[in-house]
C-alpha positions in Angstrom: 113.1 27.2 -58.9 113.9 29.0 -55.7 114.3 26.5 -52.9 113.4 29.0 -50.2 111.7 32.1 -51.6 110.9 33.5 -48.2 113.0 32.9 -45.1 112.5 34.0 -41.5 115.3 34.2 -38.9 115.1 34.6 -35.2 117.3 37.0 -33.2 117.4 37.9 -29.5 118.8 41.4 -28.9 121.8 41.0 -26.6 123.3 43.6 -24.3 126.1 44.3 -26.7 123.6 44.7 -29.6 121.7 47.5 -27.8 122.5 51.2 -27.9 123.0 53.7 -25.1 119.2 54.0 -24.7 118.6 50.3 -24.3 117.1 49.9 -27.7 118.3 47.8 -30.6 121.4 49.3 -32.1 120.8 50.3 -35.6 124.2 48.9 -36.6 123.2 45.5 -35.0 120.0 45.7 -37.1 122.1 46.0 -40.3 124.1 43.0 -39.2 120.8 41.1 -38.7 119.8 42.1 -42.2 123.2 41.1 -43.7 123.1 37.7 -42.0 119.5 37.1 -43.1 120.3 38.1 -46.7 123.4 35.8 -46.7 121.5 32.8 -45.4 118.6 33.2 -47.7 120.9 33.7 -50.8 123.0 30.7 -49.8 119.9 28.5 -49.5 118.8 29.6 -53.0 122.1 29.0 -54.7 123.3 32.5 -55.4 125.0 33.4 -52.1 128.6 34.0 -51.0 129.9 30.5 -51.9 128.5 30.7 -55.5 129.8 34.2 -56.4 133.1 33.4 -54.7 133.6 30.6 -57.2 132.9 33.0 -59.9 135.5 35.4 -58.6 132.9 38.0 -57.6 131.1 39.3 -54.5 127.8 40.8 -53.5 127.8 44.5 -52.4 124.9 46.5 -50.9 124.3 49.7 -52.8 121.0 51.3 -51.5 118.9 50.7 -48.5 115.6 52.3 -47.2 114.5 51.4 -43.7 111.1 52.3 -42.0 110.7 51.4 -38.3 107.4 52.0 -36.5 108.5 50.7 -33.1 112.1 50.1 -32.0 112.7 46.8 -30.1 114.9 46.8 -27.1 117.4 44.7 -25.2 116.2 41.2 -24.6 113.4 41.4 -27.1 113.0 38.4 -29.4 112.6 39.5 -33.0 112.4 38.0 -36.5 113.7 39.1 -39.8 111.7 37.9 -42.8 113.4 38.3 -46.2 112.9 37.5 -49.8 114.6 38.3 -53.2 112.3 40.4 -55.3 114.0 40.2 -58.7 116.2 42.6 -60.6 116.1 46.2 -61.8 118.9 46.6 -64.3 122.2 45.8 -62.6 120.5 45.8 -59.1 119.2 42.7 -57.3 116.3 43.8 -55.1 115.8 42.2 -51.7 113.1 43.1 -49.1 112.9 42.5 -45.4 110.3 42.8 -42.6 111.1 43.2 -39.0 108.7 41.4 -36.7 108.1 41.3 -33.0 105.3 39.1 -31.5 104.3 38.2 -35.0 103.6 41.9 -35.8 105.5 43.8 -38.5 107.2 46.8 -36.9 109.7 47.6 -39.6 110.2 47.3 -43.3 113.3 47.4 -45.5 114.0 47.6 -49.2 117.6 47.1 -50.5 119.5 47.0 -53.8 122.6 44.8 -54.3 125.1 44.3 -57.1 127.6 41.6 -58.0 131.1 43.0 -58.5 134.0 41.4 -60.2 136.6 40.6 -57.6 139.5 41.8 -59.8 138.0 44.8 -61.6 135.4 45.8 -59.0 133.0 46.5 -61.8 129.4 45.4 -61.8 128.4 42.2 -63.5 125.2 41.4 -65.3 122.9 39.4 -63.1 121.7 37.1 -65.8 125.3 35.9 -66.2 125.0 34.5 -62.6 121.8 32.5 -62.8 120.1 35.1 -60.7 116.9 35.7 -62.7 114.1 33.4 -61.6 110.5 33.4 -62.7 109.3 32.5 -59.2 110.7 35.6 -57.3 108.3 37.0 -54.8 106.8 40.3 -56.2 105.4 41.5 -52.8 107.1 44.8 -51.8 108.0 45.6 -48.2 108.1 49.3 -49.2 106.3 50.3 -52.3 108.9 52.7 -53.5 111.8 52.7 -56.0 115.2 53.5 -54.4 116.7 56.6 -56.1 120.0 58.3 -55.4 119.7 60.6 -52.4 119.8 64.3 -53.3 121.1 66.8 -50.8 119.6 70.2 -51.4 121.1 72.2 -48.5 124.7 73.3 -47.6 126.9 70.8 -45.8 129.3 71.4 -43.0 132.2 69.2 -41.8 131.4 67.2 -38.7 134.6 65.1 -38.3 137.7 63.6 -39.9 138.3 59.9 -39.5 140.5 57.0 -40.6 139.7 53.4 -41.5 141.3 50.8 -39.1 141.7 47.0 -39.4 138.6 46.4 -37.2 136.5 48.2 -39.8 137.3 45.7 -42.6 135.1 42.7 -43.4 135.6 39.4 -45.2 135.6 41.1 -48.6 138.5 43.3 -47.7 136.6 46.6 -47.5 134.6 48.5 -44.9 131.4 46.7 -43.9 128.1 48.4 -44.6 127.1 48.5 -41.0 130.3 50.5 -40.2 129.3 53.3 -42.6 126.0 53.3 -40.8 127.8 53.6 -37.4 129.8 56.6 -38.6 126.6 58.3 -39.8 124.9 57.7 -36.5 127.8 59.0 -34.5 127.0 62.3 -36.2 123.3 62.0 -35.7 123.3 61.0 -32.1 125.8 63.7 -31.2 122.8 66.1 -31.6 119.6 64.0 -31.2 118.3 61.5 -28.7 115.1 60.5 -30.5 115.1 57.4 -32.6 114.2 58.0 -36.2 111.4 56.3 -38.2 113.1 56.4 -41.6 116.7 55.9 -42.7 118.1 55.8 -46.2 121.7 55.3 -47.4 123.5 55.0 -50.7 126.9 53.3 -50.8 128.9 54.9 -53.6 132.5 53.8 -53.3 134.7 51.7 -51.2 137.0 52.6 -48.3 139.9 50.4 -47.3 142.3 50.1 -44.4 144.2 53.3 -43.6 142.0 55.4 -45.9 141.1 58.8 -44.4 137.7 60.5 -44.9 135.5 63.3 -43.7 131.9 63.2 -42.4 129.7 66.1 -43.5 126.2 66.9 -42.2 123.2 69.1 -43.0 120.2 69.7 -40.8 116.9 70.6 -42.3 113.5 71.1 -40.7 112.3 67.5 -41.0 115.4 65.6 -42.3 119.1 65.3 -41.7 121.6 64.5 -44.5 125.1 63.1 -44.2 127.9 62.7 -46.7 131.1 60.7 -46.3 133.9 61.9 -48.6 137.4 60.6 -49.0 140.6 62.8 -49.1 140.5 62.8 -52.9 137.1 64.4 -52.8 135.2 61.3 -53.9 131.8 60.7 -52.3 131.8 57.5 -50.3 128.2 57.3 -49.1 125.1 59.5 -48.7 122.5 59.1 -45.9 119.2 60.6 -45.0 117.4 60.4 -41.6 113.9 61.4 -41.0 
């Protein structure tokens, strides 16, 4: 049995968690999601402490975000989250963003457990993850597929990974990839988007060098991070 199938966590947007327009930084939002997922997973017995004992770790692989109304500096918000079960090797977790008890955003996310030594995916049923009482309610009624970029890409920038980009698992934190994508997006646009999707494909580590590529279409923007060996690191779509 899940001890806490659904959890709600309170956050107040601080000055350093707001962007240049005074609204909630999207990178801060990813940190809120990450913290909420961590706390809920810990309370249900399959969080960081559990997989660490099993010499493994959780990684975020795909995320789809829909935001109707962006909160701003000093707003008090809540993140509601619940594990929704598994699809093959993916553990599915959904979130809702609330302000004044009203849902203003929705998130669906896919996660995997990786072996700490081999970095290869592990079967979820080997980690006591499958429960009959998972919440089946969907924040977004859509399966997360791999992003497909159908237009030509052009190079936006070359970058390097520094120590401040590394998290507790020894690789770049997911919110940092988001920040790199948004550096490209906000270099051209001031409007805050309503939909953001990202696929995390491979790891970057300290001192790795990579390139950010972009493609603008009529209604969507696409971004690709690629390392110096030509391997795709992540794909993102903004609408």
